[in-house]
N, C-alpha and C positions, 0 to 999 in steps of 0.2 A: 474629532471626538472619538473617543475609544468605546467600543461595543463591549459590555459588562463579559465577563469570562462566562463559557458555556457552563452549565450546570452538570457534572460528572455523570450523573444518572439521566440526563436528556439524550433523546436518539438525534443523531446528525443526519443532514441529506447528504453528505458526501459518500459514496460508495466506491470501495477499490474493486477495481476490473483483474486483480491478480490471478485470479483461478481461471478466467477464460483466456487471459493472455498467455498463461503458463499452458493451457491445453491447447491453444492455438500452436505453439511451439514444440508440444511432446516435451516439455519439462517438467521435471519433479520439484516440489519445495524443497527437496533435501538438495538438490543440484544448484537451486538459485542461492539457497545459504551458503554454499562451498564458495559460487562466484562473488557474492557482494559481502560476505563476511559477517552477516547477520543470522542468529540463531533460528532454527526452524520454527521455535516457541513464539519470535516476535514477529516472523513473517505469517504466521498462523494469525494472530492477532489482527495483523494488518490485514489479510486476506478475509477476515468474517467480519470486516467493519467494526471491530472492537477497538480498535486505536484510537488514542485521543490526540496523539501528536506523531510527526514523524520529521525526522531530522534531514534538510535538505543533501546532505550527503549520502545517506541512506537512499534516499528518493532518486539522485542522480546514478547511483550504483544500480539501483534496481532498473531502472530507464534503460543504462547503458547495456547491461546483460542481456534484456528482453528485446533490446532493439527498438524502443519506443518513446514516445513523448509523456510527459507527465500527463497531458489531456487524455491519453488511451489508458491511464492506469488510474486515473481519479477522477470521476464525473461527479457531478450535482444531480441529485434525485428531488424532483418536486414532488 
């Protein structure tokens, strides 16, 4: 069974820890943008938990640049 699509206005439980990971590595969003080839605006949307989706290739590039796992970057809030 496929779950219904989320309402775009509905809050989600997934939290992106990008801010914390950048701080731990003393890296700026601009530098991460250069490393992964994603605009600062798009990374900011992700960082501020406003993203509705992320491509696996982008997720992999971010994790590679930060030396982390997906579970370090994205966590579920309850």
